[in-house]
N, C-alpha and C positions, 0 to 999 in steps of 0.2 A: 245055319240059313241067313243071310244077311237081311235085316228087316227091311220092309219096303214102306216107304214113306206114303202117305195118303195123298188123294190128290186134294189139290187147292178147291176151299172152296169155293162157289158160284160167284159170287160178292166179290172175292180177292180176283178172281178171272176177270171180270167186268172193271173194275177198279184198274188193273194192268192194263186191260185193253183201252179205255179213257187216256189213260197215261200216253200211251202209244200213238194215238190219232191226234192228242192236241200235241204232243211235242214236236212234231212236224212243222207246224206252224212258227212256233217260237224258236226253232232253231234257224229257221230263215227269217227270222227278225231279229235274232242274236245278230247274224252276218251281216244284214242289210240294214237296218232301221237307222242306227247311228249314220252310214254313207247316204241314207236318204236323205236324212237331215243338213249333212254335209254339203250334198248337192243342190238343197235348197238354199244353201249360202248362212245355213246358221252358223255360229261360232263354235268353239269349243266348252267355252263356258255355258253358252245356251243350250247344246246339247246335253251338258253335264246336268243342268237345272231340270229340265224336263225328266230324264232319267231319275233325278232326286225327287221329283215330285211324285212321280209313279211309283216308287218305292216308299216313300211317306205314305200316301194313300193306302196303301198295300198295307202298311204296318199297322194302321189304326184299325182297317178292317179286320185284321187278324187279331188284333186284341179283342175284340165286340166278339167275331162269329166262333172261335176256338172253346173260350168256357160255355158260349150259348148250346154248342152242339152236343156238349154234355147231357143236355136236356131233350136229346131228340132233334129231328128236324134235319137229319146230314144231308138225307136225300135231296131236300127241297134247298138248301142252302147251294150244294153242287150244281143243280140245276139251273140257279138264278146267276151262278158264277159262268157258266158256259153260254147261256143265252144272252148276257151282259158282253161277254166278248165277242160274239159274232156282231153286236151292236156295233161295238168300236171297231172293228175289222170295215162293216159297210162303211162307216163315215170316213175313213182312212183311206177307202179307196174312191170316195165321191169326192173330195174335198182336200186342197191345200191350206186352207184359209186357218191362220197359226193358232187361234183359241180353238176350233173345234179339233185341229189335228193333237193341239197339246191334250184336250179332254180324252180324247180318243187312245193316246198314248198313256194316258195316267188309268183309266178304267182297263186297257187291253194289256197294260204292262209289257208293250211293245220293248224288243232289246232288253230285257231283264232275264230271259233265260231259267225260266222256273222248271226246267228239267221234264214237262210235260205234265206237271203236277198242275193243282186249280189253283195257282198263284197265294194271293191273300186269304184264299179258301183251303190250302193244302193241310191246315191241321186238322179238318174234319176230315181227309182221306187217311191222314195217317192213324187218327185216332180209331178210326173204321177198320181199317187193316189190321191194328193191333187187337181190336175186338174180335175180328176173325182167327185170329192164331195165336198160338200158345208161344211163350216167350223163347223157347228153344228152337222155334223156325221162325222168329221174327227178323234175325241177322241175314238169312239165306234170303227169304221172300223179299224184305226191304230193300236187298241188296239187287235183286232181281229187277224189281219195279223201278230201280233208279237206274240199271243197266236197259231197261226199255227205252227208257227217257233218254239218256243220251244217246243212243243208237237212232231214235225218232229225229232228235234235235240235229244229228248229222246228217242224217238222210235231207232234214230241209235246208240246212245250210247249203248242199248239194244242190238242190233244187233251186234255190235262190241266186247261185253262179249261174244258172242255163240261161237263161237270158241274155246275160253278158257276152257267155259262149255263141248263142244262135246268132246275136245281131252283130258280133264281131269288133266292138267297139263300146268304148267307156259308156256307162247306162246312163240315160237323163234323169230329173227328176220323174217324169212322167212313167218311165220306164220303171222304176222302182215300185209304183204303185199298184201295177200287176200282181205283186208279189203279198200283199194283203188278201187276197182270194185263199192262199195256204192257212193262216189261221183261222179266217174265215170257214171253210171246209171240215178243220179240224174240231172247232167248237159245237158245229151242228152234229159231228158225228159223235161226240163225247155225250152228249144231250140225248142221244138216242141210244147209247149204250146204257147209259143211267138210268134211263126209263125204263130198262129191263131189270135192273138190280129192287133188291128189296132190304130196307134198312133193319138190321138186327135191334131187337129190343135188350136195353141195359136196364136193369134195377136200378133205381135213383139213389143217391147219396145221401142218407138221411144223419142229422146233426145227431152226435151222440156226448154224452157226460163221461163215459166210460174213459179211465185213465189212460188204458194202453191204446185206445182209438187216438186220444189226442197226443199220444207221442208220438204214433205212427204219421198222424197228420203234420206234427212240428218236425219230424225228421223228414218228411216229404217236401215240406216247404224250405227247408235249408238246403237241402239237395238241389231244389229248383232256382233258388238265390244264387247258389253257386254256378249253373247253367247259364244263367242270364250273364254273368260277371265274362267267365269265360268265354262266350258267343259274342259279346259286344266287341272283344280285340280281334276275332275271327273276321265276324262282319266288316268292319272297318277296313281291314285288310284286305277283303277281297273286294270291296266295292270302290277302292281307290284305281282298282286297274279292271277289274273283270267285266262290268258293262260299256267299257269305252275300249276294250281290247281293238275291234276291227278299226275304229279311229285312230290309235296308235299306230297300227302297222301302215294304215294309209300316209299320215303325214310323216312318220320316220322315213319311211321305204319308197313315197310315192308309186303306192300300188293301189289297184282298184278290186272291185269285188273278184273279177275272172280268178286273181290270184289268191285273194282272201279268203272267199267263199269256201274252196275247198279244202285250205288249211285249217280252218274253224272246224268246217264238216268231221276232218280227219281228228282235232282234237276233241271233238264231243264223242265220237264213236270210240276213240282212247277212252273216253271215262266210261263209256259201256262195259269197256274190256277190264278196264279198273275196277269196276262194281263188281263184275264175277270175281275177280281176284280176290278183292276185299272180303267177299260172303264165304268162300272157300278160307281165306286164312281165319275169319271169324270163329268159323265152325270148329278149327282145330288149335287155334291159338287164343282165341278169345277177343273181343272187340278191340280192348283197349290197346294189347299189343300192335293189333292191325292199323287203328289210327295212329299211333305214334311213328311207327315205322316206314307207312306209306306217306303220310303229311310231313313228315321231317325231310325227306327226298324232295317232297314237292317245295319246301322251301328254298333248299338250295339250287332247284331250278327256276325259279324265280328269281332269284338273285342274278342268276347267270343270263337271264333273256335280253336285259337290254344294254348287257354289257358285249353281246355278239353285234358285229357291224353289216352282215349280211342278211336278207329278207328270208331263205329258206332256211338257213341254222338257225336263225330266232324263231322263226316258224316251228322246227321240228323240236325245238324245247318246249314250247308251247305245247306241241301235240304230246311229247312225254310227259309234262306235266299232267296232262288231261287223266291220263292214269292213275298217278299218285294223289293227287288232289280232288279231282271230281269223284273217283272210285270210293272213296269213304263215305258219301253220303247218306247212304242208304243204312250202313250199319250205326252211324253216328244217332240217326233218327229213331232207330231201333233201341238205343240205348237211352235215349230220352223218354220212349216211350214206356220203358221199364223201371224209370224212377218212382211211378206213382201207382195207386191202385187203379184199376178200368175204369170207375165213375169219373176220375180227375184227369182222364187220357187227354181229352179236349184240352184242358188249362195247359197241361204239361207239353203237348205239340205246339201250342200258341206261343208259349213263352219260348221253345225251341226256336220257332221260326223269327217271332218279335226280335227278340235279342240278337238276332244276325240282321234281321231287316233293317230296323232303325238306324245302328251304325251305318250299314252296308248304304242307305240311303246318301247320307253325308259324304260317301265317300266319291262319287261322281263328281259331286261340284267340285270337290278339291281337286282330283284327278285332273278333269277338264281344265279347269283354271291352270293347274301347273302344266299339263302339257300344252296349252295354247300360250304359256309364257314361253316356252324352249324347253323346259324342264323333262326330259324325257326318260331318265333315269330315276329321279329321286322318289316317284311314287311307287316304283316297285321296290326299291329299300326300305321305304317304310313299311310297304305291306308284307314283305318278308320279316321284319321286325315283328310286327303286330302277330303275324300267324306265328313266330315260333314262342311268343308269349302265351297265345293261345294254348299251345302243347304242353308249355310246363304247366298252366293252371288246369287244365283237363286230365292231365296225369295225377296231379295232386289232389283234384276234387274227387275222382270218381274210380278210381284204380280199384278200391275197396269194394264197390257194389256189385251185387249179385248180375247187372243187367252187362255189365263191362265184360265179369269171367265167363258165364255159362257159356257152354259150349254143346252144340247140334250132336245128339247121339246117332 
């Protein structure tokens, strides 16, 4: 008789539901926010600077919140995040005053595309999920969680293009402001679901003079330092292109949200498909093999994208890359969660996120300046080289770990 998997814990179901409702608004902002600033007359460098500022502030918060959450209070942190997101969306709906809009963008992380997670507070969610799940189930459940986020973001990106289709013309800056209703509704719905969750109790980690415990902690620290180094290459490679992709399509092919929105939506939905594929592969082949094969194909697609001179073939490569690149997010989070003991999961998840976010924050400023100067191919080639370096280090550093090789029975 085949074994029947137990149902997901109630808290896990609620956390996944929160990601689903948040992701719709985030997807709309990925498709529309850079184009909104473009419609307001902002330059590529200014747009990149705003995105960089949002990522930098998010990184600082992640460094603080993740380790603090190891001492409890995860539910309070996440409630605070959702309410702050709702306030940022309200400000963006009501005003185009530059300093207020920048402040809302920084708090709301508009255009960042956090895959439905709690942005700077996502280590809190990741640690919470890891506490609720045994290691053997994390790869598949983290991939499911990632897939739900990508699917919701795809729906949000499609909804963002509905006004352009309905109006039958290019959207004005005033038209774009209506789209901030989506992140507002998502944040309020997420806070409602979180109110129903109950945070699990975890025993505090006490200092120990035991030599064996010291060795374990030292080995965990070595692995976390390697994670930071590898992820730094990945984050910079992503930041050069990812947050500015809608802007790149707009200036390279002279297309608007009516064309770009559905393409980005399909790329996000492809990420959901890729997450299911990655979860299936990780159960059978392990996380390491899954990441190397899928991300390797993603590097090749990244190189090809700017070399294609037509809009829809280039968009097709972007969509295909959604399967290979975005799809591994859940299994990589599962590996990071398995590098430490349960009492240090918040720290591990924070370092996983910060080491990507900090260099990623620099990327939009560099990429935006290069795009504004007419260099529409160079950021893609630089990004591909950085992500290839990341894969080499990832394999070298983590192939031997239990989290990289474990398979679901």
